[in-house]
N, C-alpha and C positions, 0 to 999 in steps of 0.2 A: 513615291507611291507606286506600288506594283500594278502592272497592267493586267487587265482581265483578258485572258486568251479566249478567242472565239473562233468557231468554224461554222460555215454555212453549208447545210446539207440539202441539196435539191437536184433533181434530175433535169431541171430546166436551166440550160446554160445561161440565158440572158438574165434570169432572176438571180442565179448564183453569182455571176460575175458582177452584176449591178450592185447587189448587197455587199459583196466583198469590197468593191471600189468605194462605196459610200461609207461603210463602217471603218474602212482602213484609214480614213481621215479623222475619225472621231477621237477626241482626247480620252484617255483612260482605257482604250481598247487596243488589242493586238490581234489582227485577223491572221490565222494560220494560212500559209500559202497552199495553193492547189497541189494535191498529191501528198500533203502531210497527213500524219495519223490524226484523223479528226477527233478520236476519242481521248487525245491528250489535251484537248481544249477544256477549259472550265465550263463554258457554255456552248451548247450546240443549238444553232438556229435552224429549226427543222421546217421545211416546206410542208404545209398541210396536205399537199397533193402526193406526198411520198407513199408508194404502195405499202411499205413496211413501217409506216409511221407508228402504229400502236406497238409494234415489236420493239422499236427504238425507245419509246416511252417506257415500256416495261423494263427494258434493259437499264434505263437511266435510274431506276429506283435503287439499284445496287452498284452502279458504276460511279466513277469519279466525276463525270460530267453532269450538268443540269440542262434540261431540255426546255427551250423556249420555242413555241410554235408560231410561225407567221402564216397568216391566212388572207384571202382576198378581201373580206369584209368583216365588219362587226357581226358576230353571231354569238349571242350570250349562251344559247343552248349548247352549241358546239364547244364553246370555251369551257363551260362547266363540265361537259362530258370528258374533254381531254385533260382537264385538271384532275379529275378523278382517276384518269388512266395513268397519270404519272407526270404530266407536263408541269413545269414550274411557272409557266406564264403563257400568254396568248396575245399576239399583237396583230392587228389588221395592217395590210400593206398600204392602206390609205392614211396611216399615221405619219406625222412629220418625223424627220430623222431624229431630232432631239428626244422625242417621246420613245422611239424605238431604242435609242441608246440608253435612256434611263431604265427601261424595262430590262435590258441586258444586264445593267449594273445591279438592279434589284435582285434578279435571279442569281447572279454571281454571289451576292451577299446572303443567299439562302432565303430570300423573301419571295413573295408572289409578284410576278411581273405582269401587271395589267394597266392599260391606259385608264385614266380616271373615268371616262365616259362608259367604258365597258364594265368597270367595277360597279358603276351605278346600275347598269342593265342587269348585272348578276344579282345585285341586292334586290332589285325590283322583282326579278323572277323568284328569288328565294322568299320574299315577303309573303307571296301567295302560295308557296309550296306546302305540301303536307309533310312537314318535317317531324321526325321522331324525337321524343324527349331523350335527354341523356339517360343512360342506364341507371346512374346514380346522380343525386344532386351535386352540383359543383360547389366546392368550398369558396370562401371569399378570396383566398389567395389564387385559386384556380381561375376564378372570374377575372382577376387582375391580369394574370399571365395570358389568358385567352384574349383579353382586350388588347394587350400590347402585341400579341401575335397577329391579330387582325389588322393592326396598324403597319404591319410589315417589319416589326423589330426582329433583329437577330437574337439568338440565345444570349449572346454576350451583352447586347444592349438591354435586354430584359433584366438580366442579372444586375447590371449597373443601376438601372432605374429602381429596382426593388431592394437593392443592397443584399443580394443573394449571391451564392457561388453559381457558376455555370452548371456544375454537376447537380445542384439542387433544382435549378430551373429544368434541366433535362428530366429529372425525376418527376417533377410536377407535370411536364408535358406527356410523359409516359402514362401517368394516371389520367390525364385529360383524354388522350387517345382512346383509352379503355372505356372511359365513361361516355364518350361521344360515339363510340362504335366506329372509329376511323383508324386508318393505319398510316397516315402521312401528315406532314405539316400542312400541306395544301388543303387536304380534306378537312383538317381541324379548323383552318382559317375560314373556309367556306361555311362550315357549320356554325362557327362562332359569330360570323357576320349576321347570321339570322337570329341569334339569341339576343333578347333585349337585356340590357344591364340589370343585374340583380335578380333575374329570373332563372330558374333551372331549366326552363324549356320555353320555346316560342309558343305564342297563342295563335 
């Protein structure tokens, strides 16, 4: 099984060295050494206190790495904002190590990396939000794909579940992005979590 390469980006030496030491012992992960080219990593673990955090998130939209933000506490509003800015996940430093590792692995697979309790907080926020309806009604197949996307399934896993080709799934996702008015997988997942099954728009 291939290891997921990871680099910790922080201007706080104790935080950076501490996370490097902890994650370096985790199965399935390979932490790049200090001084290595961080952007060669599959996942960048970004300290929320970085002054250029949003620039790195924006860069991650088109780069080979995926960005996972670590922050001091659970903050659903900040998590939602950073996910829309390009983060692939958000983990509080209060999380236990296995939860952090699982979020790293989820992000590496192209999924959204959120602890379960934070996912619930986001759902609670979105349940009361004034969300816009899709620009066009979603087809039954698009509802199926969106539901699987919200479960954190990769394109390959969605294709296998629905007996479709990966290219066909990618085409459906492109249509979903257009209908939902979003431009990323993360934004589509957040919008989809607020849609009730079988409805074109939340009430």
